[in-house]
Each structure stands twice: as C-alpha cells, then as structure tokens.
C-alpha positions in Angstrom: 136.9 5.0 -168.9 135.5 2.3 -166.2 136.6 3.3 -162.6 136.1 1.9 -159.5 137.3 4.5 -156.0 139.6 3.0 -153.1 138.1 2.3 -150.3 138.2 5.9 -148.7 139.4 7.8 -151.4 138.1 11.3 -151.9 139.8 12.5 -155.0 140.5 11.3 -158.6 144.1 10.4 -157.5 142.9 7.2 -155.4 141.1 6.4 -158.5 142.4 3.5 -161.1 141.3 2.0 -163.9 139.6 -1.6 -163.9 138.7 -4.1 -166.7 139.3 -3.7 -170.0 140.7 -0.5 -169.4 143.5 -1.6 -166.5 144.5 -4.2 -168.9 145.2 -1.4 -171.7 147.2 0.2 -169.0 149.3 -2.7 -168.7 150.0 -3.5 -172.1 150.4 0.0 -173.0 154.1 0.1 -170.4 154.4 -2.9 -171.9 154.3 -1.4 -175.3 156.8 1.3 -173.7 159.8 -1.5 -172.1 159.8 -3.2 -176.1 160.0 0.4 -177.3 162.9 2.0 -174.9 165.2 -1.2 -175.1 166.8 -0.1 -178.6 167.2 3.8 -177.1 170.1 3.4 -174.5 172.4 1.5 -177.6 170.8 4.0 -180.2 171.9 7.1 -178.0 174.6 5.2 -177.3 175.9 4.9 -180.9 175.3 8.8 -181.8 176.8 10.3 -178.4 180.1 10.8 -180.2 179.0 12.5 -183.4 176.1 15.5 -181.6 175.8 16.8 -178.8 173.0 16.3 -176.3 171.0 19.0 -176.6 171.1 19.3 -180.5 170.1 15.6 -180.7 166.7 15.6 -178.7 165.9 19.2 -180.2 165.9 16.9 -183.8 163.9 13.9 -182.2 161.2 16.5 -180.5 160.8 18.4 -183.4 159.9 15.1 -185.3 158.2 13.5 -182.7 156.2 16.3 -181.8 155.8 17.2 -185.2 154.4 13.1 -185.5 152.4 13.7 -182.4 150.4 17.0 -184.0 149.4 15.3 -187.5 147.7 12.1 -185.4 146.7 14.5 -183.0 144.7 16.7 -185.4 143.9 13.7 -187.7 141.9 11.6 -184.7 140.8 14.9 -182.6 138.5 15.6 -186.2 140.8 18.1 -187.9 141.5 20.1 -183.6 144.4 20.6 -181.3 142.7 22.1 -177.9 144.8 25.0 -176.9 146.5 24.2 -173.9 144.7 25.8 -170.7 147.4 27.0 -167.8 150.5 26.5 -170.1 152.5 26.1 -166.4 151.1 22.4 -165.9 153.1 21.6 -169.9 156.4 23.5 -168.7 156.8 22.0 -165.6 155.8 18.4 -167.2 158.6 19.8 -170.2 161.2 20.3 -167.6 160.9 17.1 -166.0 161.4 15.0 -169.2 163.8 17.9 -170.6 166.2 17.2 -167.7 165.7 13.5 -168.1 166.8 13.0 -171.6 169.5 15.8 -171.6 171.4 14.6 -169.0 170.7 10.7 -170.5 172.9 11.7 -173.5 175.0 13.8 -170.8 176.0 10.9 -168.8 176.9 9.0 -171.8 180.0 11.3 -172.2 181.3 10.1 -168.9 180.1 6.7 -169.0 178.8 3.8 -170.2 174.9 2.2 -171.6 175.4 -0.7 -168.8 176.1 1.8 -166.1 172.9 4.5 -166.8 171.4 1.4 -167.3 171.5 0.7 -163.5 170.8 4.0 -162.6 167.6 3.8 -164.6 166.6 0.7 -162.3 166.0 3.5 -159.5 163.4 5.2 -161.3 160.2 3.2 -160.3 161.0 3.0 -156.8 161.7 7.3 -157.0 158.2 7.2 -159.0 156.6 5.1 -156.0 157.7 7.9 -153.4 156.7 11.0 -155.4 152.9 9.0 -156.1 153.0 9.2 -152.0 154.3 12.9 -151.9 152.2 14.3 -155.1 148.9 12.3 -155.0 149.1 10.2 -151.3 148.8 6.7 -152.8 150.5 4.2 -150.9 151.9 1.5 -152.2 151.1 -2.5 -151.0 154.1 -4.0 -149.2 154.0 -6.6 -152.1 154.2 -3.7 -154.5 157.1 -2.6 -153.1 159.0 -5.9 -153.1 158.5 -7.2 -155.6 159.6 -3.8 -156.7 162.8 -4.3 -155.0 163.0 -8.1 -156.5 162.4 -7.1 -159.6 165.3 -4.1 -159.5 167.7 -7.3 -157.9 167.2 -9.0 -161.2 167.4 -6.2 -163.8 170.7 -5.6 -162.1 171.7 -8.8 -162.6 171.1 -8.5 -166.3 172.2 -5.4 -167.0 175.8 -6.5 -165.8 175.6 -9.8 -167.8 175.5 -12.0 -164.5 179.1 -10.9 -163.0 179.1 -10.5 -159.2 182.4 -8.7 -159.7 181.2 -6.4 -162.8 178.3 -5.3 -159.6 180.6 -5.3 -156.9 183.3 -3.2 -159.6 180.4 -0.6 -160.2 181.3 3.3 -159.3 179.1 6.2 -159.1 180.9 8.6 -161.5 180.3 11.5 -162.6 178.1 10.3 -165.8 175.7 7.8 -163.3 175.5 11.6 -160.6 174.1 13.3 -163.5 172.0 11.1 -164.8 170.4 10.2 -161.3 168.8 13.5 -161.5 167.5 12.9 -164.8 165.9 10.1 -163.7 164.7 11.8 -160.5 162.8 14.1 -162.9 161.4 10.9 -164.9 160.1 9.2 -161.7 158.3 12.9 -160.8 157.4 12.9 -163.8 154.5 9.7 -163.5 152.7 11.0 -160.8 152.2 14.3 -161.9 150.8 13.2 -165.1 148.1 12.4 -163.3 148.0 15.6 -161.0 148.2 18.1 -163.3 146.1 16.4 -166.0 142.3 18.3 -166.4 140.5 15.9 -168.4 142.1 16.8 -171.8 142.2 14.0 -174.2 145.5 12.3 -173.9 146.2 12.9 -177.5 145.9 16.7 -176.4 147.9 16.4 -173.9 151.0 14.2 -175.0 151.3 17.1 -177.9 151.9 20.3 -175.7 154.0 17.7 -173.8 156.2 17.2 -176.2 156.0 20.7 -177.3 157.6 22.0 -174.0 159.9 19.4 -173.5 161.5 20.5 -176.9 160.7 24.1 -176.5 162.3 23.8 -173.1 165.6 21.8 -174.6 166.1 23.6 -177.5 166.3 26.3 -175.4 168.9 24.9 -173.2 171.1 24.1 -176.1 170.4 26.6 -178.4 174.0 27.7 -179.0 174.8 23.9 -179.3 172.1 23.4 -182.2 173.2 26.5 -184.2 176.9 25.2 -183.8 176.1 21.5 -185.2 177.1 21.1 -188.8 173.6 19.2 -189.6 174.5 18.2 -193.1 177.7 16.4 -191.9 176.3 14.4 -189.2 177.1 10.2 -190.4 173.9 8.0 -191.3 173.6 6.7 -187.8 173.1 10.0 -186.1 170.0 10.4 -188.4 169.0 7.1 -187.7 169.0 7.7 -184.2 166.9 10.4 -183.9 164.3 8.8 -186.5 163.9 5.8 -184.1 163.6 8.4 -181.1 161.9 10.5 -182.2 159.1 7.6 -183.5 159.5 5.8 -180.9 160.8 6.8 -177.5 159.6 10.3 -178.1 156.1 10.3 -179.9 154.8 6.9 -178.9 156.4 6.3 -175.6 155.0 10.1 -174.4 151.5 8.6 -175.5 151.5 5.5 -174.0 153.4 6.8 -170.3 150.3 9.2 -170.7 148.3 6.9 -171.2 149.2 4.3 -168.3 149.7 7.3 -165.6 145.4 8.3 -166.1 144.7 3.9 -165.2 147.7 2.9 -163.0 149.2 3.9 -159.5 152.7 5.7 -160.3 154.5 2.7 -158.7 153.4 0.0 -161.1 153.2 2.6 -164.2 157.6 2.9 -164.2 157.9 -0.6 -162.9 158.1 -2.0 -166.5 161.3 0.2 -167.1 162.2 -3.3 -165.5 161.7 -5.1 -168.2 164.2 -3.0 -170.7 167.1 -5.0 -170.7 165.4 -8.3 -170.8 163.6 -7.0 -173.9 167.3 -5.8 -175.2 168.2 -9.9 -175.1 165.4 -10.9 -176.6 166.3 -8.8 -179.2 169.7 -9.6 -179.5 169.2 -12.7 -179.6 166.3 -12.4 -182.5 169.0 -10.6 -184.7 171.2 -13.7 -184.0 173.6 -11.8 -182.1 173.8 -14.7 -179.7 171.9 -15.5 -177.0 173.0 -14.9 -173.2 173.6 -17.2 -170.2 171.4 -19.5 -168.2 172.6 -17.0 -165.1 171.2 -14.0 -167.0 168.7 -15.4 -168.5 167.6 -16.7 -165.0 168.0 -13.1 -163.9 165.7 -11.8 -166.6 162.4 -14.2 -165.1 163.0 -13.2 -162.1 162.4 -9.5 -163.0 159.3 -10.7 -164.9 157.8 -13.1 -162.2 158.0 -10.0 -160.2 156.8 -8.0 -162.3 153.9 -10.2 -162.5 153.5 -9.8 -159.3 153.1 -5.9 -159.4 150.6 -6.3 -162.0 148.0 -8.5 -160.9 148.5 -7.0 -157.2 145.1 -4.9 -155.9 145.6 -1.4 -156.9 146.2 0.9 -153.4 
C-alpha cells in the first residue's frame, strides 16, 4: 500500500494510505454504510421470533463460511493459520458484544432509539484511537463529527424536535451503548493487532472468533431454538446479515482501518440513516420531508469535510 508517514511519526500506527489506496479506504466505508443501512430494520423484523444469540450464531456460521470460500479462492487454496490467536479472540469478543447487545436492545426499545445510540460510535472510536494508537484527530475532524452526529440524529428522529427532547435512556439504550463501545474499540485495535496478514485471512479468523464466542454465549438458546418452525422473515434476515453485514462489512471495515485513521473510519456510520431514506424512497415507500432531507444533507457535507481533511 502506498503510504506516507505523518511528520514525527515513529510507528506504523501513525502512517496512513495516500492516493488511490486512501480513496479505496473511503469508498470501502461508504459501501459499509450502504450495506449496514438495512440491518436495523432486518433486525427489528426478526427480533420478535428468535433470540439474539441464535440469529447471530446463524449469520456468523453462514458469513464465516462465505468468507472462508472467498479467502480460499483468492489466497490460492490456502488460508494462513492464525498467529497469536488471542488477537482474534479479543476482536471477536468486541464484535460479539456489539451484535448481541444490538438484538437484546431491540427487545426493549425500537430501531430509532438504537440508531440514536449508534451515532455515538464514531466519537468513541476517535477516543479509542487516541488511547490505543496515539492518533490525535485534527480539531476540524472532531467538529465535523459532532455536526455529522447532529444531522444524523435529526434524520433518525424525522426532524421532530419533540421526539428528540423526549428521547429517554432506558434499559435497551444502555445495553446497546456498551455494544457500541465494543465496536468503537474494535476499529483501532484492528490496526494495532494486525501483523501483516492478508485482509481476507484476517477477516476470516475474526469472523470465526466472533461466531465462536457468540455460540459459546448462547449455546442453550441455540439448542432450544425450533429452527424449522421459524418464519421466513428470520431466514431472510439471516441471509442478508450474513452476506452483507457480516462477511461484507467485516472485510470493508478491516480494509479501511488499515488505511485511514480510526476517527474517520466509523464516521461513515452517520450516513446509515441517509441511505435508509434513499432506499425507502426508491422502493416507493415515500420520501421524507424537506426538513429531514436537510438533516441528511448536513451529515453528508460534514462527512465530506472529514474525508478531505488531512490525516493526522
């Protein structure tokens, strides 16, 4: 990867991609946001019919299998065995925490509230980037992240000030907050713990560890699930989550994390509500009001500032 060291940098944690590789990193996270956009709705549809550990175990079994096949093909028939497996157990534990708490939270609250909590993740990731890697975001990046978060919250609550003011931190929101903290820590730790493995192999072993830990956590729930009696909507959700928001997004996130600062990587999560608006409109479900569209535009412009600002 073409990289340039930040002035005064002494480690690989302070070097970021430039040129085409930097652009690919941003495009990866743009794709990440587009794919994640459907996960909250899918999760909300499936949550009443299946437990959080069961659906996540199913998605990771399928997602890991898909990534294994892809890695086997592109790595010419050999997936390197994991060196220092504890690295993948740490990363897997953080992501398992996020996915389980998301579905647990949806049993106590709604997708709108979880989406609001989700907006805290990029700022938390910037903090973890400083803690783990010594990355110091430029002031313009922090300000832009706050503006983007405000725009995303405006979109999530459909431009209703009363709904925003009525937002209550309840049990579900608190549970998901811990999950978001785990996801936020994951991004900088990918860069810290990566030892030069191919991204496909690194993604495969991370998926494997995440699925293993989820299965260990929910073994009783998994064994007690009447899999053959689940409605079709659960299986549709499992396939979507496995292909797009498991194998796909894990790869994209790790690809981008090795090229961009932590503060910029998860910032693209702010685009998720805007993509939902776009999808709903294109599907003929109606377009949002001009006020909500303005909030989405604010988010997009703020993230453009983040993307074009100098790294480091």
